[in-house]
mmCIF file of the N, C-alpha and C atoms, coordinates in Angstrom:
data_MODEL
# 
_entry.id   MODEL 
# 
loop_
_atom_site.group_PDB 
_atom_site.id 
_atom_site.type_symbol 
_atom_site.label_atom_id 
_atom_site.label_alt_id 
_atom_site.label_comp_id 
_atom_site.label_asym_id 
_atom_site.label_entity_id 
_atom_site.label_seq_id 
_atom_site.pdbx_PDB_ins_code 
_atom_site.Cartn_x 
_atom_site.Cartn_y 
_atom_site.Cartn_z 
_atom_site.occupancy 
_atom_site.B_iso_or_equiv 
_atom_site.pdbx_formal_charge 
_atom_site.auth_seq_id 
_atom_site.auth_comp_id 
_atom_site.auth_asym_id 
_atom_site.auth_atom_id 
_atom_site.pdbx_PDB_model_num 
ATOM 1   N N  . UNK A 1 1  ? 2.729  18.659  -0.628 1.00 0.00 ? 1  UNK A N  1 
ATOM 2   C CA . UNK A 1 1  ? 3.010  17.307  -1.080 1.00 0.00 ? 1  UNK A CA 1 
ATOM 3   C C  . UNK A 1 1  ? 3.889  16.617  -0.053 1.00 0.00 ? 1  UNK A C  1 
ATOM 4   N N  . UNK A 1 2  ? 3.541  15.388  0.298  1.00 0.00 ? 2  UNK A N  1 
ATOM 5   C CA . UNK A 1 2  ? 4.293  14.633  1.277  1.00 0.00 ? 2  UNK A CA 1 
ATOM 6   C C  . UNK A 1 2  ? 5.500  13.988  0.612  1.00 0.00 ? 2  UNK A C  1 
ATOM 7   N N  . UNK A 1 3  ? 6.657  14.133  1.236  1.00 0.00 ? 3  UNK A N  1 
ATOM 8   C CA . UNK A 1 3  ? 7.882  13.556  0.702  1.00 0.00 ? 3  UNK A CA 1 
ATOM 9   C C  . UNK A 1 3  ? 7.979  12.094  1.130  1.00 0.00 ? 3  UNK A C  1 
ATOM 10  N N  . UNK A 1 4  ? 8.305  11.204  0.202  1.00 0.00 ? 4  UNK A N  1 
ATOM 11  C CA . UNK A 1 4  ? 8.434  9.779   0.512  1.00 0.00 ? 4  UNK A CA 1 
ATOM 12  C C  . UNK A 1 4  ? 9.664  9.544   1.376  1.00 0.00 ? 4  UNK A C  1 
ATOM 13  N N  . UNK A 1 5  ? 9.506  8.739   2.400  1.00 0.00 ? 5  UNK A N  1 
ATOM 14  C CA . UNK A 1 5  ? 10.621 8.400   3.265  1.00 0.00 ? 5  UNK A CA 1 
ATOM 15  C C  . UNK A 1 5  ? 11.554 7.447   2.534  1.00 0.00 ? 5  UNK A C  1 
ATOM 16  N N  . UNK A 1 6  ? 12.861 7.603   2.783  1.00 0.00 ? 6  UNK A N  1 
ATOM 17  C CA . UNK A 1 6  ? 13.842 6.695   2.197  1.00 0.00 ? 6  UNK A CA 1 
ATOM 18  C C  . UNK A 1 6  ? 13.927 5.467   3.087  1.00 0.00 ? 6  UNK A C  1 
ATOM 19  N N  . UNK A 1 7  ? 13.715 4.325   2.507  1.00 0.00 ? 7  UNK A N  1 
ATOM 20  C CA . UNK A 1 7  ? 13.754 3.077   3.252  1.00 0.00 ? 7  UNK A CA 1 
ATOM 21  C C  . UNK A 1 7  ? 15.073 2.387   2.948  1.00 0.00 ? 7  UNK A C  1 
ATOM 22  N N  . UNK A 1 8  ? 15.860 2.159   4.001  1.00 0.00 ? 8  UNK A N  1 
ATOM 23  C CA . UNK A 1 8  ? 17.118 1.458   3.793  1.00 0.00 ? 8  UNK A CA 1 
ATOM 24  C C  . UNK A 1 8  ? 16.856 -0.037  3.677  1.00 0.00 ? 8  UNK A C  1 
ATOM 25  N N  . UNK A 1 9  ? 17.791 -0.724  3.071  1.00 0.00 ? 9  UNK A N  1 
ATOM 26  C CA . UNK A 1 9  ? 17.635 -2.166  2.904  1.00 0.00 ? 9  UNK A CA 1 
ATOM 27  C C  . UNK A 1 9  ? 18.019 -2.877  4.188  1.00 0.00 ? 9  UNK A C  1 
ATOM 28  N N  . UNK A 1 10 ? 17.460 -4.022  4.393  1.00 0.00 ? 10 UNK A N  1 
ATOM 29  C CA . UNK A 1 10 ? 17.781 -4.805  5.570  1.00 0.00 ? 10 UNK A CA 1 
ATOM 30  C C  . UNK A 1 10 ? 17.164 -6.181  5.461  1.00 0.00 ? 10 UNK A C  1 
ATOM 31  N N  . UNK A 1 11 ? 17.470 -7.015  6.433  1.00 0.00 ? 11 UNK A N  1 
ATOM 32  C CA . UNK A 1 11 ? 16.915 -8.359  6.479  1.00 0.00 ? 11 UNK A CA 1 
ATOM 33  C C  . UNK A 1 11 ? 15.822 -8.392  7.537  1.00 0.00 ? 11 UNK A C  1 
ATOM 34  N N  . UNK A 1 12 ? 14.742 -9.081  7.210  1.00 0.00 ? 12 UNK A N  1 
ATOM 35  C CA . UNK A 1 12 ? 13.615 -9.196  8.111  1.00 0.00 ? 12 UNK A CA 1 
ATOM 36  C C  . UNK A 1 12 ? 13.241 -10.665 8.255  1.00 0.00 ? 12 UNK A C  1 
ATOM 37  N N  . UNK A 1 13 ? 12.747 -11.017 9.428  1.00 0.00 ? 13 UNK A N  1 
ATOM 38  C CA . UNK A 1 13 ? 12.273 -12.368 9.695  1.00 0.00 ? 13 UNK A CA 1 
ATOM 39  C C  . UNK A 1 13 ? 10.794 -12.412 9.382  1.00 0.00 ? 13 UNK A C  1 
ATOM 40  N N  . UNK A 1 14 ? 10.375 -13.390 8.570  1.00 0.00 ? 14 UNK A N  1 
ATOM 41  C CA . UNK A 1 14 ? 8.966  -13.530 8.249  1.00 0.00 ? 14 UNK A CA 1 
ATOM 42  C C  . UNK A 1 14 ? 8.500  -14.943 8.574  1.00 0.00 ? 14 UNK A C  1 
ATOM 43  N N  . UNK A 1 15 ? 7.221  -15.051 8.896  1.00 0.00 ? 15 UNK A N  1 
ATOM 44  C CA . UNK A 1 15 ? 6.592  -16.348 9.136  1.00 0.00 ? 15 UNK A CA 1 
ATOM 45  C C  . UNK A 1 15 ? 5.668  -16.620 7.966  1.00 0.00 ? 15 UNK A C  1 
ATOM 46  N N  . UNK A 1 16 ? 5.917  -17.713 7.272  1.00 0.00 ? 16 UNK A N  1 
ATOM 47  C CA . UNK A 1 16 ? 5.133  -18.098 6.104  1.00 0.00 ? 16 UNK A CA 1 
ATOM 48  C C  . UNK A 1 16 ? 4.287  -19.309 6.489  1.00 0.00 ? 16 UNK A C  1 
ATOM 49  N N  . UNK A 1 17 ? 2.988  -19.201 6.295  1.00 0.00 ? 17 UNK A N  1 
ATOM 50  C CA . UNK A 1 17 ? 2.068  -20.288 6.644  1.00 0.00 ? 17 UNK A CA 1 
ATOM 51  C C  . UNK A 1 17 ? 1.263  -20.732 5.429  1.00 0.00 ? 17 UNK A C  1 
ATOM 52  N N  . UNK A 1 18 ? 1.186  -22.040 5.226  1.00 0.00 ? 18 UNK A N  1 
ATOM 53  C CA . UNK A 1 18 ? 0.313  -22.585 4.188  1.00 0.00 ? 18 UNK A CA 1 
ATOM 54  C C  . UNK A 1 18 ? -1.092 -22.644 4.776  1.00 0.00 ? 18 UNK A C  1 
ATOM 55  N N  . UNK A 1 19 ? -2.057 -22.076 4.071  1.00 0.00 ? 19 UNK A N  1 
ATOM 56  C CA . UNK A 1 19 ? -3.429 -22.018 4.561  1.00 0.00 ? 19 UNK A CA 1 
ATOM 57  C C  . UNK A 1 19 ? -4.240 -23.208 4.065  1.00 0.00 ? 19 UNK A C  1 
ATOM 58  N N  . UNK A 1 20 ? -5.141 -23.701 4.902  1.00 0.00 ? 20 UNK A N  1 
ATOM 59  C CA . UNK A 1 20 ? -5.984 -24.854 4.549  1.00 0.00 ? 20 UNK A CA 1 
ATOM 60  C C  . UNK A 1 20 ? -6.807 -24.603 3.296  1.00 0.00 ? 20 UNK A C  1 
ATOM 61  N N  . UNK A 1 21 ? -7.309 -23.374 3.143  1.00 0.00 ? 21 UNK A N  1 
ATOM 62  C CA . UNK A 1 21 ? -8.146 -23.054 1.987  1.00 0.00 ? 21 UNK A CA 1 
ATOM 63  C C  . UNK A 1 21 ? -7.322 -22.751 0.741  1.00 0.00 ? 21 UNK A C  1 
ATOM 64  N N  . UNK A 1 22 ? -6.006 -22.848 0.857  1.00 0.00 ? 22 UNK A N  1 
ATOM 65  C CA . UNK A 1 22 ? -5.115 -22.612 -0.274 1.00 0.00 ? 22 UNK A CA 1 
ATOM 66  C C  . UNK A 1 22 ? -4.338 -21.328 -0.114 1.00 0.00 ? 22 UNK A C  1 
ATOM 67  N N  . UNK A 1 23 ? -3.207 -21.268 -0.750 1.00 0.00 ? 23 UNK A N  1 
ATOM 68  C CA . UNK A 1 23 ? -2.355 -20.085 -0.695 1.00 0.00 ? 23 UNK A CA 1 
ATOM 69  C C  . UNK A 1 23 ? -1.556 -20.011 0.591  1.00 0.00 ? 23 UNK A C  1 
ATOM 70  N N  . UNK A 1 24 ? -0.918 -18.874 0.769  1.00 0.00 ? 24 UNK A N  1 
ATOM 71  C CA . UNK A 1 24 ? -0.018 -18.658 1.897  1.00 0.00 ? 24 UNK A CA 1 
ATOM 72  C C  . UNK A 1 24 ? -0.272 -17.294 2.518  1.00 0.00 ? 24 UNK A C  1 
ATOM 73  N N  . UNK A 1 25 ? -0.100 -17.201 3.827  1.00 0.00 ? 25 UNK A N  1 
ATOM 74  C CA . UNK A 1 25 ? -0.059 -15.907 4.506  1.00 0.00 ? 25 UNK A CA 1 
ATOM 75  C C  . UNK A 1 25 ? 1.355  -15.730 5.029  1.00 0.00 ? 25 UNK A C  1 
ATOM 76  N N  . UNK A 1 26 ? 1.752  -14.490 5.154  1.00 0.00 ? 26 UNK A N  1 
ATOM 77  C CA . UNK A 1 26 ? 3.109  -14.192 5.613  1.00 0.00 ? 26 UNK A CA 1 
ATOM 78  C C  . UNK A 1 26 ? 3.073  -12.923 6.457  1.00 0.00 ? 26 UNK A C  1 
ATOM 79  N N  . UNK A 1 27 ? 3.810  -12.951 7.574  1.00 0.00 ? 27 UNK A N  1 
ATOM 80  C CA . UNK A 1 27 ? 3.854  -11.821 8.497  1.00 0.00 ? 27 UNK A CA 1 
ATOM 81  C C  . UNK A 1 27 ? 5.294  -11.546 8.879  1.00 0.00 ? 27 UNK A C  1 
ATOM 82  N N  . UNK A 1 28 ? 5.635  -10.276 8.975  1.00 0.00 ? 28 UNK A N  1 
ATOM 83  C CA . UNK A 1 28 ? 6.970  -9.861  9.394  1.00 0.00 ? 28 UNK A CA 1 
ATOM 84  C C  . UNK A 1 28 ? 7.028  -9.831  10.917 1.00 0.00 ? 28 UNK A C  1 
ATOM 85  N N  . UNK A 1 29 ? 7.996  -10.541 11.493 1.00 0.00 ? 29 UNK A N  1 
ATOM 86  C CA . UNK A 1 29 ? 8.136  -10.612 12.946 1.00 0.00 ? 29 UNK A CA 1 
ATOM 87  C C  . UNK A 1 29 ? 8.476  -9.239  13.534 1.00 0.00 ? 29 UNK A C  1 
ATOM 88  N N  . UNK A 1 30 ? 9.381  -8.516  12.916 1.00 0.00 ? 30 UNK A N  1 
ATOM 89  C CA . UNK A 1 30 ? 9.819  -7.224  13.441 1.00 0.00 ? 30 UNK A CA 1 
ATOM 90  C C  . UNK A 1 30 ? 8.772  -6.126  13.280 1.00 0.00 ? 30 UNK A C  1 
ATOM 91  N N  . UNK A 1 31 ? 7.896  -6.279  12.302 1.00 0.00 ? 31 UNK A N  1 
ATOM 92  C CA . UNK A 1 31 ? 6.866  -5.272  12.016 1.00 0.00 ? 31 UNK A CA 1 
ATOM 93  C C  . UNK A 1 31 ? 5.509  -5.974  11.985 1.00 0.00 ? 31 UNK A C  1 
ATOM 94  N N  . UNK A 1 32 ? 4.882  -6.181  13.135 1.00 0.00 ? 32 UNK A N  1 
ATOM 95  C CA . UNK A 1 32 ? 3.639  -6.954  13.199 1.00 0.00 ? 32 UNK A CA 1 
ATOM 96  C C  . UNK A 1 32 ? 2.523  -6.437  12.286 1.00 0.00 ? 32 UNK A C  1 
ATOM 97  N N  . UNK A 1 33 ? 2.571  -5.189  11.894 1.00 0.00 ? 33 UNK A N  1 
ATOM 98  C CA . UNK A 1 33 ? 1.553  -4.650  11.002 1.00 0.00 ? 33 UNK A CA 1 
ATOM 99  C C  . UNK A 1 33 ? 1.803  -4.972  9.537  1.00 0.00 ? 33 UNK A C  1 
ATOM 100 N N  . UNK A 1 34 ? 2.957  -5.557  9.223  1.00 0.00 ? 34 UNK A N  1 
ATOM 101 C CA . UNK A 1 34 ? 3.288  -5.912  7.841  1.00 0.00 ? 34 UNK A CA 1 
ATOM 102 C C  . UNK A 1 34 ? 2.872  -7.363  7.603  1.00 0.00 ? 34 UNK A C  1 
ATOM 103 N N  . UNK A 1 35 ? 1.717  -7.527  6.977  1.00 0.00 ? 35 UNK A N  1 
ATOM 104 C CA . UNK A 1 35 ? 1.127  -8.846  6.728  1.00 0.00 ? 35 UNK A CA 1 
ATOM 105 C C  . UNK A 1 35 ? 0.717  -8.895  5.263  1.00 0.00 ? 35 UNK A C  1 
ATOM 106 N N  . UNK A 1 36 ? 0.876  -10.059 4.640  1.00 0.00 ? 36 UNK A N  1 
ATOM 107 C CA . UNK A 1 36 ? 0.437  -10.196 3.255  1.00 0.00 ? 36 UNK A CA 1 
ATOM 108 C C  . UNK A 1 36 ? 0.077  -11.646 2.975  1.00 0.00 ? 36 UNK A C  1 
ATOM 109 N N  . UNK A 1 37 ? -0.220 -11.918 1.714  1.00 0.00 ? 37 UNK A N  1 
ATOM 110 C CA . UNK A 1 37 ? -0.610 -13.265 1.304  1.00 0.00 ? 37 UNK A CA 1 
ATOM 111 C C  . UNK A 1 37 ? -0.273 -13.455 -0.166 1.00 0.00 ? 37 UNK A C  1 
ATOM 112 N N  . UNK A 1 38 ? -0.418 -14.693 -0.622 1.00 0.00 ? 38 UNK A N  1 
ATOM 113 C CA . UNK A 1 38 ? -0.196 -14.991 -2.027 1.00 0.00 ? 38 UNK A CA 1 
ATOM 114 C C  . UNK A 1 38 ? -0.648 -16.395 -2.338 1.00 0.00 ? 38 UNK A C  1 
ATOM 115 N N  . UNK A 1 39 ? -0.877 -16.662 -3.605 1.00 0.00 ? 39 UNK A N  1 
ATOM 116 C CA . UNK A 1 39 ? -1.298 -17.992 -4.027 1.00 0.00 ? 39 UNK A CA 1 
ATOM 117 C C  . UNK A 1 39 ? -0.145 -19.000 -3.951 1.00 0.00 ? 39 UNK A C  1 
ATOM 118 N N  . UNK A 1 40 ? 1.091  -18.507 -4.124 1.00 0.00 ? 40 UNK A N  1 
ATOM 119 C CA . UNK A 1 40 ? 2.285  -19.347 -4.063 1.00 0.00 ? 40 UNK A CA 1 
ATOM 120 C C  . UNK A 1 40 ? 3.251  -18.755 -3.041 1.00 0.00 ? 40 UNK A C  1 
ATOM 121 N N  . UNK A 1 41 ? 4.249  -19.556 -2.637 1.00 0.00 ? 41 UNK A N  1 
ATOM 122 C CA . UNK A 1 41 ? 5.273  -19.037 -1.728 1.00 0.00 ? 41 UNK A CA 1 
ATOM 123 C C  . UNK A 1 41 ? 5.967  -17.828 -2.350 1.00 0.00 ? 41 UNK A C  1 
ATOM 124 N N  . UNK A 1 42 ? 6.324  -17.950 -3.624 1.00 0.00 ? 42 UNK A N  1 
ATOM 125 C CA . UNK A 1 42 ? 7.035  -16.867 -4.318 1.00 0.00 ? 42 UNK A CA 1 
ATOM 126 C C  . UNK A 1 42 ? 6.209  -15.586 -4.314 1.00 0.00 ? 42 UNK A C  1 
ATOM 127 N N  . UNK A 1 43 ? 4.922  -15.704 -4.617 1.00 0.00 ? 43 UNK A N  1 
ATOM 128 C CA . UNK A 1 43 ? 4.051  -14.529 -4.643 1.00 0.00 ? 43 UNK A CA 1 
ATOM 129 C C  . UNK A 1 43 ? 3.911  -13.924 -3.245 1.00 0.00 ? 43 UNK A C  1 
ATOM 130 N N  . UNK A 1 44 ? 3.725  -14.778 -2.232 1.00 0.00 ? 44 UNK A N  1 
ATOM 131 C CA . UNK A 1 44 ? 3.571  -14.286 -0.861 1.00 0.00 ? 44 UNK A CA 1 
ATOM 132 C C  . UNK A 1 44 ? 4.828  -13.555 -0.397 1.00 0.00 ? 44 UNK A C  1 
ATOM 133 N N  . UNK A 1 45 ? 6.008  -14.107 -0.717 1.00 0.00 ? 45 UNK A N  1 
ATOM 134 C CA . UNK A 1 45 ? 7.256  -13.465 -0.303 1.00 0.00 ? 45 UNK A CA 1 
ATOM 135 C C  . UNK A 1 45 ? 7.485  -12.152 -1.044 1.00 0.00 ? 45 UNK A C  1 
ATOM 136 N N  . UNK A 1 46 ? 7.101  -12.093 -2.310 1.00 0.00 ? 46 UNK A N  1 
ATOM 137 C CA . UNK A 1 46 ? 7.189  -10.832 -3.048 1.00 0.00 ? 46 UNK A CA 1 
ATOM 138 C C  . UNK A 1 46 ? 6.249  -9.789  -2.460 1.00 0.00 ? 46 UNK A C  1 
ATOM 139 N N  . UNK A 1 47 ? 5.047  -10.237 -2.078 1.00 0.00 ? 47 UNK A N  1 
ATOM 140 C CA . UNK A 1 47 ? 4.069  -9.315  -1.505 1.00 0.00 ? 47 UNK A CA 1 
ATOM 141 C C  . UNK A 1 47 ? 4.504  -8.796  -0.138 1.00 0.00 ? 47 UNK A C  1 
ATOM 142 N N  . UNK A 1 48 ? 5.158  -9.644  0.678  1.00 0.00 ? 48 UNK A N  1 
ATOM 143 C CA . UNK A 1 48 ? 5.572  -9.167  2.000  1.00 0.00 ? 48 UNK A CA 1 
ATOM 144 C C  . UNK A 1 48 ? 6.710  -8.160  1.863  1.00 0.00 ? 48 UNK A C  1 
ATOM 145 N N  . UNK A 1 49 ? 7.537  -8.299  0.854  1.00 0.00 ? 49 UNK A N  1 
ATOM 146 C CA . UNK A 1 49 ? 8.590  -7.288  0.621  1.00 0.00 ? 49 UNK A CA 1 
ATOM 147 C C  . UNK A 1 49 ? 7.942  -5.919  0.385  1.00 0.00 ? 49 UNK A C  1 
ATOM 148 N N  . UNK A 1 50 ? 6.901  -5.909  -0.439 1.00 0.00 ? 50 UNK A N  1 
ATOM 149 C CA . UNK A 1 50 ? 6.180  -4.657  -0.708 1.00 0.00 ? 50 UNK A CA 1 
ATOM 150 C C  . UNK A 1 50 ? 5.499  -4.143  0.561  1.00 0.00 ? 50 UNK A C  1 
ATOM 151 N N  . UNK A 1 51 ? 4.927  -5.051  1.354  1.00 0.00 ? 51 UNK A N  1 
ATOM 152 C CA . UNK A 1 51 ? 4.244  -4.651  2.592  1.00 0.00 ? 51 UNK A CA 1 
ATOM 153 C C  . UNK A 1 51 ? 5.232  -4.051  3.587  1.00 0.00 ? 51 UNK A C  1 
ATOM 154 N N  . UNK A 1 52 ? 6.413  -4.646  3.703  1.00 0.00 ? 52 UNK A N  1 
ATOM 155 C CA . UNK A 1 52 ? 7.436  -4.120  4.624  1.00 0.00 ? 52 UNK A CA 1 
ATOM 156 C C  . UNK A 1 52 ? 7.868  -2.732  4.174  1.00 0.00 ? 52 UNK A C  1 
ATOM 157 N N  . UNK A 1 53 ? 8.131  -2.581  2.894  1.00 0.00 ? 53 UNK A N  1 
ATOM 158 C CA . UNK A 1 53 ? 8.548  -1.271  2.386  1.00 0.00 ? 53 UNK A CA 1 
ATOM 159 C C  . UNK A 1 53 ? 7.453  -0.230  2.610  1.00 0.00 ? 53 UNK A C  1 
ATOM 160 N N  . UNK A 1 54 ? 6.211  -0.585  2.326  1.00 0.00 ? 54 UNK A N  1 
ATOM 161 C CA . UNK A 1 54 ? 5.101  0.337   2.535  1.00 0.00 ? 54 UNK A CA 1 
ATOM 162 C C  . UNK A 1 54 ? 4.934  0.701   3.998  1.00 0.00 ? 54 UNK A C  1 
ATOM 163 N N  . UNK A 1 55 ? 5.095  -0.279  4.877  1.00 0.00 ? 55 UNK A N  1 
ATOM 164 C CA . UNK A 1 55 ? 4.980  -0.035  6.320  1.00 0.00 ? 55 UNK A CA 1 
ATOM 165 C C  . UNK A 1 55 ? 6.047  0.954   6.780  1.00 0.00 ? 55 UNK A C  1 
ATOM 166 N N  . UNK A 1 56 ? 7.279  0.743   6.336  1.00 0.00 ? 56 UNK A N  1 
ATOM 167 C CA . UNK A 1 56 ? 8.372  1.635   6.744  1.00 0.00 ? 56 UNK A CA 1 
ATOM 168 C C  . UNK A 1 56 ? 8.235  3.030   6.143  1.00 0.00 ? 56 UNK A C  1 
ATOM 169 N N  . UNK A 1 57 ? 7.646  3.130   4.963  1.00 0.00 ? 57 UNK A N  1 
ATOM 170 C CA . UNK A 1 57 ? 7.386  4.452   4.381  1.00 0.00 ? 57 UNK A CA 1 
ATOM 171 C C  . UNK A 1 57 ? 6.310  5.178   5.175  1.00 0.00 ? 57 UNK A C  1 
ATOM 172 N N  . UNK A 1 58 ? 5.303  4.434   5.642  1.00 0.00 ? 58 UNK A N  1 
ATOM 173 C CA . UNK A 1 58 ? 4.203  5.032   6.407  1.00 0.00 ? 58 UNK A CA 1 
ATOM 174 C C  . UNK A 1 58 ? 4.622  5.365   7.838  1.00 0.00 ? 58 UNK A C  1 
ATOM 175 N N  . UNK A 1 59 ? 5.524  4.573   8.394  1.00 0.00 ? 59 UNK A N  1 
ATOM 176 C CA . UNK A 1 59 ? 5.970  4.749   9.779  1.00 0.00 ? 59 UNK A CA 1 
ATOM 177 C C  . UNK A 1 59 ? 7.495  4.787   9.834  1.00 0.00 ? 59 UNK A C  1 
ATOM 178 N N  . UNK A 1 60 ? 8.118  5.872   9.345  1.00 0.00 ? 60 UNK A N  1 
ATOM 179 C CA . UNK A 1 60 ? 9.587  5.930   9.273  1.00 0.00 ? 60 UNK A CA 1 
ATOM 180 C C  . UNK A 1 60 ? 10.275 5.806   10.635 1.00 0.00 ? 60 UNK A C  1 
ATOM 181 N N  . UNK A 1 61 ? 9.573  6.140   11.710 1.00 0.00 ? 61 UNK A N  1 
ATOM 182 C CA . UNK A 1 61 ? 10.171 6.024   13.042 1.00 0.00 ? 61 UNK A CA 1 
ATOM 183 C C  . UNK A 1 61 ? 10.465 4.571   13.412 1.00 0.00 ? 61 UNK A C  1 
ATOM 184 N N  . UNK A 1 62 ? 9.814  3.634   12.752 1.00 0.00 ? 62 UNK A N  1 
ATOM 185 C CA . UNK A 1 62 ? 10.050 2.218   13.027 1.00 0.00 ? 62 UNK A CA 1 
ATOM 186 C C  . UNK A 1 62 ? 11.461 1.793   12.641 1.00 0.00 ? 62 UNK A C  1 
ATOM 187 N N  . UNK A 1 63 ? 12.059 2.456   11.650 1.00 0.00 ? 63 UNK A N  1 
ATOM 188 C CA . UNK A 1 63 ? 13.430 2.102   11.256 1.00 0.00 ? 63 UNK A CA 1 
ATOM 189 C C  . UNK A 1 63 ? 14.400 2.307   12.406 1.00 0.00 ? 63 UNK A C  1 
ATOM 190 N N  . UNK A 1 64 ? 14.220 3.357   13.183 1.00 0.00 ? 64 UNK A N  1 
ATOM 191 C CA . UNK A 1 64 ? 15.087 3.598   14.345 1.00 0.00 ? 64 UNK A CA 1 
ATOM 192 C C  . UNK A 1 64 ? 14.893 2.516   15.394 1.00 0.00 ? 64 UNK A C  1 
ATOM 193 N N  . UNK A 1 65 ? 13.654 2.098   15.611 1.00 0.00 ? 65 UNK A N  1 
ATOM 194 C CA . UNK A 1 65 ? 13.373 1.051   16.590 1.00 0.00 ? 65 UNK A CA 1 
ATOM 195 C C  . UNK A 1 65 ? 14.011 -0.271  16.176 1.00 0.00 ? 65 UNK A C  1 
ATOM 196 N N  . UNK A 1 66 ? 14.094 -0.517  14.883 1.00 0.00 ? 66 UNK A N  1 
ATOM 197 C CA . UNK A 1 66 ? 14.678 -1.753  14.383 1.00 0.00 ? 66 UNK A CA 1 
ATOM 198 C C  . UNK A 1 66 ? 16.175 -1.850  14.657 1.00 0.00 ? 66 UNK A C  1 
ATOM 199 N N  . UNK A 1 67 ? 16.812 -0.706  14.868 1.00 0.00 ? 67 UNK A N  1 
ATOM 200 C CA . UNK A 1 67 ? 18.255 -0.699  15.124 1.00 0.00 ? 67 UNK A CA 1 
ATOM 201 C C  . UNK A 1 67 ? 18.601 -1.137  16.545 1.00 0.00 ? 67 UNK A C  1 
ATOM 202 N N  . UNK A 1 68 ? 17.597 -1.193  17.430 1.00 0.00 ? 68 UNK A N  1 
ATOM 203 C CA . UNK A 1 68 ? 17.833 -1.618  18.804 1.00 0.00 ? 68 UNK A CA 1 
ATOM 204 C C  . UNK A 1 68 ? 18.166 -3.107  18.844 1.00 0.00 ? 68 UNK A C  1 
ATOM 205 N N  . UNK A 1 69 ? 18.970 -3.494  19.813 1.00 0.00 ? 69 UNK A N  1 
ATOM 206 C CA . UNK A 1 69 ? 19.359 -4.896  19.958 1.00 0.00 ? 69 UNK A CA 1 
ATOM 207 C C  . UNK A 1 69 ? 18.123 -5.756  20.218 1.00 0.00 ? 69 UNK A C  1 
ATOM 208 N N  . UNK A 1 70 ? 18.099 -6.931  19.591 1.00 0.00 ? 70 UNK A N  1 
ATOM 209 C CA . UNK A 1 70 ? 16.965 -7.831  19.786 1.00 0.00 ? 70 UNK A CA 1 
ATOM 210 C C  . UNK A 1 70 ? 17.462 -9.270  19.771 1.00 0.00 ? 70 UNK A C  1 
ATOM 211 N N  . UNK A 1 71 ? 16.660 -10.134 20.360 1.00 0.00 ? 71 UNK A N  1 
ATOM 212 C CA . UNK A 1 71 ? 16.934 -11.563 20.356 1.00 0.00 ? 71 UNK A CA 1 
ATOM 213 C C  . UNK A 1 71 ? 15.686 -12.283 19.910 1.00 0.00 ? 71 UNK A C  1 
ATOM 214 N N  . UNK A 1 72 ? 15.847 -13.342 19.151 1.00 0.00 ? 72 UNK A N  1 
ATOM 215 C CA . UNK A 1 72 ? 14.736 -14.194 18.782 1.00 0.00 ? 72 UNK A CA 1 
ATOM 216 C C  . UNK A 1 72 ? 14.922 -15.493 19.550 1.00 0.00 ? 72 UNK A C  1 
ATOM 217 N N  . UNK A 1 73 ? 13.933 -15.812 20.381 1.00 0.00 ? 73 UNK A N  1 
ATOM 218 C CA . UNK A 1 73 ? 14.004 -16.989 21.240 1.00 0.00 ? 73 UNK A CA 1 
ATOM 219 C C  . UNK A 1 73 ? 12.777 -17.850 21.042 1.00 0.00 ? 73 UNK A C  1 
ATOM 220 N N  . UNK A 1 74 ? 12.882 -19.106 21.435 1.00 0.00 ? 74 UNK A N  1 
ATOM 221 C CA . UNK A 1 74 ? 11.729 -20.002 21.449 1.00 0.00 ? 74 UNK A CA 1 
ATOM 222 C C  . UNK A 1 74 ? 11.487 -20.433 22.884 1.00 0.00 ? 74 UNK A C  1 
ATOM 223 N N  . UNK A 1 75 ? 10.237 -20.563 23.245 1.00 0.00 ? 75 UNK A N  1 
ATOM 224 C CA . UNK A 1 75 ? 9.880  -21.056 24.573 1.00 0.00 ? 75 UNK A CA 1 
ATOM 225 C C  . UNK A 1 75 ? 8.961  -22.271 24.401 1.00 0.00 ? 75 UNK A C  1 
ATOM 226 N N  . UNK A 1 76 ? 9.024  -23.178 25.368 1.00 0.00 ? 76 UNK A N  1 
ATOM 227 C CA . UNK A 1 76 ? 8.172  -24.354 25.357 1.00 0.00 ? 76 UNK A CA 1 
ATOM 228 C C  . UNK A 1 76 ? 7.123  -24.200 26.432 1.00 0.00 ? 76 UNK A C  1 
ATOM 229 N N  . UNK A 1 77 ? 5.873  -24.500 26.095 1.00 0.00 ? 77 UNK A N  1 
ATOM 230 C CA . UNK A 1 77 ? 4.804  -24.422 27.098 1.00 0.00 ? 77 UNK A CA 1 
ATOM 231 C C  . UNK A 1 77 ? 4.085  -25.747 27.188 1.00 0.00 ? 77 UNK A C  1 
# 
């Protein structure tokens, strides 16, 4: 039996987009594989919380990578 990884709490940056066909998509910046959607903002944000937790349970080594120093910047093109 596989033991569930303990996921510590933390803050994550997410991008929430309103879709033309309705609803919202949301992606975690720090964990590009954590993507979700919802009919409302509230539902989409609740779903991304579950996606982030599931991602970290599946890939526990990512928690160590998250502890590394990072900067969020914007560039103009």
